[in-house]
C-alpha positions in Angstrom: -10.7 20.0 -0.4 -7.9 18.1 -3.0 -9.5 15.3 -3.8 -7.3 13.0 -6.9 -8.1 9.8 -8.9 -5.6 7.6 -10.3 -5.6 4.3 -12.2 -2.4 3.0 -10.4 -2.3 -0.2 -12.8 -1.4 -2.3 -10.1 -0.5 -0.4 -6.3 2.4 -2.8 -5.7 3.7 -2.3 -9.1 3.3 1.7 -8.4 5.2 1.1 -4.9 7.9 -0.5 -6.3 8.9 1.9 -8.5 9.0 4.4 -5.8 6.2 6.5 -7.6 3.4 6.4 -5.2 5.7 8.2 -2.3 6.2 10.7 -5.1 3.1 11.6 -5.7 1.9 11.7 -1.8 5.1 14.0 -1.3 4.6 16.4 -4.4 0.6 16.3 -4.2 -0.8 16.1 -0.7 -3.4 15.2 -1.8 -6.7 14.5 1.1 -8.6 12.1 -0.9 -7.3 9.7 -3.0 -9.6 7.2 -5.0 -7.6 4.4 -6.7 -8.8 2.1 -9.6 -7.0 -1.1 -10.6 -5.2 -1.8 -7.4 -5.4 -5.8 -8.5 -4.6 -6.6 -4.6 -6.3 -6.8 -1.3 -5.3 -4.3 1.6 -3.2 -7.4 3.7 -1.6 -8.1 0.2 0.5 -4.1 0.4 3.4 -4.1 2.9 3.1 -0.2 3.1 1.4 1.5 6.4 -0.1 4.6 4.7 -0.1 5.7 8.5 -1.7 9.5 7.1 -5.0 7.9 6.0 -7.8 5.8 6.1 -7.7 2.9 3.9 -11.0 1.6 2.3 -11.1 -1.2 0.0 -13.2 -2.4 -2.3 -10.9 -5.6 -4.2 -11.9 -8.1 -6.8 -12.7 -11.4 -6.0 -10.4 -13.0 -8.9 -6.8 -12.3 -7.4 -4.2 -9.4 -9.2 -7.7 -8.4 -11.2 -9.4 -4.5 -11.4 -10.4 -3.2 -7.1 -10.5 0.3 -6.5 -9.7 1.7 -2.9 -10.3 5.5 -1.3 -7.4 6.9 0.8 -8.9 9.8 3.0 -6.9 11.7 5.3 -7.4 10.9 9.2 -9.5 13.7 10.5 -12.1 13.9 7.7 -15.1 12.4 8.8 -17.0 10.0 6.6 -19.4 6.6 6.0 -18.7 3.8 4.0 -21.9 3.3 1.4 -23.6 -0.1 1.0 -24.4 -0.1 -2.4 -27.2 -2.4 -3.8 -25.6 -4.8 -6.5 -25.9 -4.2 -10.4 -28.2 -7.3 -12.1 -25.1 -6.6 -14.3 -23.0 -10.0 -15.9 -21.8 -11.6 -19.1 -19.4 -14.4 -20.5 -16.8 -12.6 -18.7 -18.9 -13.2 -15.3 -20.8 -10.9 -12.8 -19.3 -7.5 -12.3 -20.1 -7.1 -9.1 -17.3 -9.0 -8.0 -14.7 -6.9 -9.7 -14.7 -4.5 -7.2 -15.4 -1.8 -10.0 -17.0 1.0 -7.1 -16.6 2.3 -4.0 -18.4 4.9 -2.3 -18.4 7.4 0.6 -20.3 9.8 2.1 -18.7 12.9 3.8 -20.6 16.3 5.5 -20.8 17.9 2.3 -21.0 15.4 -0.3 -20.6 11.9 -1.8 -18.0 10.0 -3.1 -18.0 7.4 -5.9 -15.0 5.9 -7.1 -15.6 3.6 -10.0 -13.6 1.5 -12.5 -15.6 1.0 -15.5 -15.4 -1.9 -17.2 -13.6 -2.0 -20.7 -15.3 -2.9 -24.1 -13.1 -5.8 -25.1 -11.1 -4.8 -28.1 -13.1 -7.1 -30.2 -16.0 -4.8 -28.5 -17.1 -8.2 -27.0 -18.7 -6.1 -23.9 -19.9 -3.0 -25.3 -23.4 -4.7 -25.1 -23.5 -5.0 -21.0 -21.8 -1.4 -21.3 -24.8 0.0 -23.6 -27.3 -1.6 -21.9 -26.7 -2.5 -18.3 -23.6 -0.8 -16.9 -24.4 2.9 -18.1 -27.7 2.9 -17.6 -27.7 1.4 -14.0 -23.9 3.6 -12.9 -26.3 6.9 -14.1 -29.1 5.5 -12.2 -27.1 5.1 -8.5 -25.3 8.6 -8.8 -29.1 9.9 -9.4 -30.1 8.0 -6.3 -27.4 8.8 -4.5 -28.1 12.5 -5.5 -31.1 12.9 -3.7 -29.3 13.0 -0.5 -26.6 15.2 -1.6 -24.5 16.4 -4.0 -22.1 13.7 -6.0 -18.5 13.6 -6.6 -17.7 10.8 -9.2 -14.4 10.2 -10.4 -12.1 7.4 -12.1 -11.3 5.4 -15.0 -14.6 5.8 -17.2 -12.6 4.0 -20.4 -14.3 6.4 -22.2 -13.2 9.5 -24.7 -16.1 11.8 -25.2 -15.2 13.6 -27.7 -12.9 14.3 -30.4 -10.4 16.4 -28.2 -9.9 13.7 -25.9 -8.2 11.6 -27.8 -4.9 12.2 -30.7 -6.2 9.7 -33.1 -10.2 10.5 -33.2 -10.9 8.8 -37.1 -9.0 5.7 -36.4 -10.4 4.6 -33.1 -14.7 5.1 -34.3 -15.0 1.9 -33.9 -12.7 1.2 -31.0 -13.2 0.2 -27.4 -13.5 3.4 -25.4 -14.7 5.7 -28.5 -17.4 3.6 -30.0 -20.9 6.2 -30.5 -22.4 3.9 -28.0 -20.1 4.7 -25.1 -19.9 7.8 -26.3 -23.7 8.9 -25.5 -23.8 6.9 -22.8 -21.3 9.2 -21.0 -23.4 12.2 -22.7 -25.9 11.0 -20.5 -24.4 11.7 -17.6 -23.5 15.6 -18.6 -26.9 15.6 -20.0 -28.5 14.2 -16.3 -26.9 17.7 -14.9 -22.9 16.5 -14.2 -20.2 18.5 -14.7 -17.2 17.2 -16.8 -15.0 19.5 -13.7 -11.6 19.4 -16.4 -13.6 20.6 -19.5 -15.5 22.9 -17.9 -12.2 24.8 -16.3 -10.4 23.9 -19.6 -12.8 24.2 -22.3 -9.9 23.9 -25.1 -7.5 22.1 -23.7 -5.8 19.2 -25.4 -4.8 16.3 -22.7 -4.4 12.9 -21.9 -4.7 10.7 -19.1 -3.8 7.5 -20.8 -1.5 6.3 -23.1 -0.8 2.9 -24.9 2.3 1.1 -24.0 3.2 0.2 -27.4 4.6 2.5 -30.1 6.2 5.5 -27.7 3.1 6.9 -26.9 3.3 8.5 -24.0 6.9 9.9 -25.4 4.6 11.1 -28.7 1.4 12.2 -26.5 -0.6 9.8 -28.6 -3.4 9.7 -25.4 -6.7 9.4 -24.9 -8.7 11.5 -21.7 -10.5 9.0 -20.3 -10.2 9.5 -16.5 -12.6 12.2 -15.0 -13.6 13.7 -12.3 -17.7 14.6 -12.5 -19.9 16.8 -10.2 -23.5 17.8 -9.3 -24.0 21.2 -10.9 -25.1 22.2 -6.9 -20.7 21.7 -6.1 -20.0 24.1 -9.6 -19.9 27.3 -7.4 -17.3 25.4 -5.1 -15.1 24.2 -8.2 -11.5 25.9 -7.9 -10.0 23.7 -10.0 -9.5 20.8 -12.0 -6.4 19.2 -13.5 -4.3 16.3 -15.1 -1.1 15.6 -13.8 0.6 14.4 -16.8 4.2 14.8 -15.0 3.4 12.0 -12.5 4.8 8.6 -14.1 4.5 5.0 -12.8 1.5 3.9 -14.3 -0.5 4.3 -18.2 -2.6 6.2 -17.1 -1.7 9.5 -14.9 -4.0 11.1 -11.8 -6.1 13.7 -12.5 -7.3 16.3 -9.5 -10.3 18.7 -8.3 -9.8 21.5 -5.5 -13.2 22.4 -4.0 -13.6 24.9 -1.7 -16.7 23.8 0.7 -17.6 25.9 3.8 
């Protein structure tokens, strides 16, 4: 089973560029998890006839939102999750469409768009004291039922190998000690960073700034992940980053699970 995750930074924009059709034709995914769709289902004028579409848009127009597309014929159920008590001066994270979860025969899939801590770190406290802890708690609760696959934009480069310029970014959103510890807690709780598991020494990125020709110069960050329960480790055939797929400031990441 081929699972992909992609922060599209506006699905309608990616569709206008033709990038999404190219992606579907080339990769032939079974499941696609999208972040920052920035639209509601009825605002997208394309019928993805080969897929069932499960959307969780933000209440605020043109902002955040997640969706999962599942190839028709694959059985699943959508999970109704309890909202987090997670709000700050920017608003209630439960209204931003940041999580959507499905239950399949062999695993539970959770697609996430983790809130950014903001350039001035004004949302870092919310990340450290609330979101990261609540999200891990959610995953561990779901894991009691079935193994979990979680993917998406975690807005954190975990280690120095995951960022092109670590020394100048230790106090930047996405690479603070607090955020990195929050990500380490997922691994300490038994989840596997699939790409790092398969490519322990690879220096590759999933997001590049729009400034300074960052993508052309490969000055990037690895902030998009697939994490899996350790129980699924024997089924993990591959984990990849698809830097050649354009259309967003992020590129897709993927895993292939061989599920018997």
